[in-house]
C-alpha positions as CSV (number, residue, x, y, z in Angstrom):
1,M,-34.0,-30.0,-1.4
2,I,-30.5,-31.0,-0.6
3,K,-29.3,-30.8,-4.3
4,Y,-30.2,-27.0,-4.1
5,L,-28.1,-26.7,-1.0
6,I,-25.2,-28.5,-2.6
7,L,-25.6,-26.4,-5.7
8,L,-25.7,-23.2,-3.6
9,A,-22.5,-24.4,-1.9
10,V,-20.7,-25.1,-5.0
11,V,-21.6,-21.8,-6.5
12,G,-20.6,-20.0,-3.4
13,L,-17.2,-21.7,-3.4
14,A,-16.7,-20.9,-7.1
15,I,-17.4,-17.2,-6.5
16,W,-15.1,-17.2,-3.3
17,W,-12.3,-18.9,-5.3
18,L,-12.6,-16.4,-8.3
19,R,-12.7,-13.3,-6.0
20,R,-9.7,-14.6,-4.2
21,A,-7.7,-15.4,-7.5
22,L,-8.4,-11.9,-8.9
23,S,-7.5,-10.1,-5.8
24,A,-4.1,-12.2,-5.7
25,D,-3.2,-10.7,-9.0
26,D,-3.4,-7.1,-7.7
27,R,-1.1,-7.8,-4.8
28,P,2.7,-7.5,-5.1
29,R,4.5,-10.7,-4.8
30,D,7.6,-11.2,-2.3
31,D,9.0,-13.8,-4.7
32,A,9.4,-11.4,-7.6
33,E,13.2,-11.4,-7.1
34,P,14.9,-14.7,-7.0
35,R,16.4,-15.9,-3.7
36,Q,20.0,-16.7,-3.5
37,P,20.9,-20.2,-2.4
38,N,22.6,-19.1,0.9
39,G,19.5,-17.2,2.0
40,K,21.2,-13.7,1.7
41,G,18.7,-12.4,-0.9
42,K,15.6,-10.4,-0.5
43,N,14.2,-13.1,1.6
44,N,15.7,-15.2,4.2
45,A,14.6,-18.9,4.8
46,G,11.5,-17.7,6.7
47,G,10.5,-15.4,4.0
48,R,10.8,-12.3,5.9
49,P,13.0,-9.4,4.5
50,N,16.5,-9.1,6.0
51,K,16.2,-5.3,6.5
52,P,14.6,-3.7,9.5
53,A,11.1,-2.1,9.2
54,D,11.1,1.3,7.6
55,K,10.7,4.1,10.1
56,P,7.5,6.0,10.1
57,T,7.6,9.4,8.0
58,P,6.5,12.7,9.4
59,V,3.1,13.7,8.2
60,L,2.3,17.6,7.7
61,A,-1.0,19.3,7.2
62,C,-1.3,21.6,4.2
63,A,-1.5,25.3,5.4
64,H,-4.2,26.1,2.7
65,C,-6.6,23.1,2.9
66,G,-5.4,21.0,5.8
67,V,-4.9,17.8,3.9
68,H,-2.2,15.6,5.5
69,L,0.7,14.3,3.4
70,P,4.3,13.0,4.0
71,Q,6.9,15.5,4.6
72,A,8.8,14.4,1.6
73,E,6.0,15.2,-0.8
74,A,5.2,18.5,0.8
75,L,6.0,21.9,-1.0
76,T,7.0,24.8,1.2
77,D,6.9,28.6,0.9
78,A,9.6,31.0,1.9
79,A,8.3,30.9,5.6
80,G,8.6,27.0,5.6
81,R,4.8,26.4,5.8
82,P,3.9,23.0,4.1
83,F,1.5,22.9,1.1
84,C,0.0,19.9,-0.8
85,G,0.6,21.4,-4.2
86,E,1.7,24.3,-6.3
87,A,-1.7,25.9,-6.6
88,H,-2.3,25.9,-2.8
89,R,1.3,27.2,-2.3
90,L,0.7,30.1,-4.7
91,A,-2.9,30.7,-3.0
92,G,-1.1,31.0,0.3
93,P,-2.4,29.8,3.7
94,R,-6.0,30.4,5.1
């Protein structure tokens, strides 16, 4: 009976390790840019970025369908109403 428990544990660990290894390939890496020797590169000695955190971007709702999108990606009509795409801008607000 104990050999089945050990086998189950080994199989579980192998599955966990494979899933973790595969998901790590999808994540961007912080060490993509080489660090400079004096620590003034992308990362300092602690591994944190030297720049402050980005400010939150304003989010607008499409005047036609109500989908929320960043202000920088919104299209506007002559009245300044935000739209999510060209088709909804041409269709107009609801």
